[in-house]
C-alpha positions as CSV (number, residue, x, y, z in Angstrom):
1,M,-7.6,5.4,6.0
2,P,-5.0,3.6,8.0
3,D,-2.8,0.9,6.4
4,I,-3.4,-2.7,7.4
5,K,-0.5,-5.0,6.8
6,V,-0.8,-8.8,6.9
7,K,2.1,-11.3,7.1
8,V,1.5,-15.0,6.3
9,N,3.9,-17.3,8.1
10,Q,4.9,-20.8,7.0
11,P,2.1,-23.5,7.3
12,T,1.6,-24.7,10.8
13,R,0.2,-28.1,11.9
14,I,-2.9,-27.9,14.1
15,G,-3.9,-31.5,15.0
16,Q,-4.4,-33.4,11.7
17,Q,-4.6,-30.3,9.5
18,T,-2.1,-27.8,8.1
19,A,-3.2,-24.2,8.7
20,M,-1.8,-20.8,7.8
21,K,-1.0,-18.5,10.7
22,V,-1.9,-14.9,9.8
23,V,-0.3,-12.1,11.7
24,S,-1.7,-8.6,11.1
25,A,-0.4,-5.2,12.1
26,F,-2.5,-2.1,12.2
27,A,-0.6,1.1,11.2
28,G,-2.3,4.4,11.9
29,D,-4.7,5.8,14.4
30,A,-5.8,2.9,16.6
31,S,-8.6,5.0,18.0
32,A,-10.2,5.4,14.5
33,S,-13.8,4.3,14.2
34,M,-15.9,3.0,11.3
35,S,-18.0,6.2,11.5
36,A,-14.9,8.2,10.5
37,L,-14.7,6.4,7.2
38,S,-15.7,8.6,4.2
39,D,-18.1,6.0,2.8
40,V,-20.0,5.4,6.0
41,N,-23.1,7.5,6.8
42,V,-24.1,7.8,10.5
43,S,-25.7,11.2,10.2
44,G,-28.9,10.0,11.9
45,G,-27.1,9.0,15.0
46,L,-26.3,5.6,16.3
47,Q,-28.4,3.2,18.4
48,N,-27.9,-0.3,19.7
49,G,-28.7,-3.0,17.1
50,M,-27.9,-0.9,14.0
51,V,-26.3,-2.5,11.0
52,L,-24.6,-1.1,7.9
53,C,-26.6,-1.3,4.6
54,Y,-25.2,-0.2,1.3
55,N,-27.1,2.6,-0.4
56,T,-26.5,2.6,-4.2
57,S,-27.9,6.1,-4.6
58,T,-25.3,7.6,-2.3
59,S,-22.5,5.0,-2.8
60,K,-22.2,4.9,1.0
61,W,-22.9,2.5,3.9
62,D,-25.8,3.7,6.0
63,A,-26.3,2.8,9.7
64,T,-29.8,1.7,10.1
65,L,-32.2,-0.4,12.1
66,D,-34.4,-1.0,9.0
67,L,-33.0,-3.6,6.6
68,T,-35.7,-3.2,4.1
69,P,-36.5,0.6,3.7
70,G,-39.6,1.7,1.8
71,T,-43.0,0.0,1.4
72,V,-41.7,-3.3,0.0
73,Q,-40.7,-5.3,3.1
74,N,-39.1,-8.4,1.6
75,L,-35.8,-9.7,2.8
76,D,-33.8,-12.8,1.9
77,I,-30.6,-13.4,3.7
78,N,-28.1,-15.8,2.0
79,G,-25.1,-16.6,4.2
80,G,-23.3,-18.4,1.4
81,N,-21.7,-21.8,1.3
82,F,-18.9,-22.9,3.6
């Protein structure tokens, strides 16, 4: 897995607020893809609209179109608080 380095500069004023400017540098193969990661499973092939869902039985992220596999089709999405 490539190294990702992040450098945080001194606080910068943006309008009325102070913000942190974050500069990142990607070290490694820039052509790498998520499917090349060891914990991502795309064995069924990729299609438009797929998302990654974590599979606890394999400890991997599966590419899927079905967010609720199996017979129980209940899905609650909580985007958190911001």
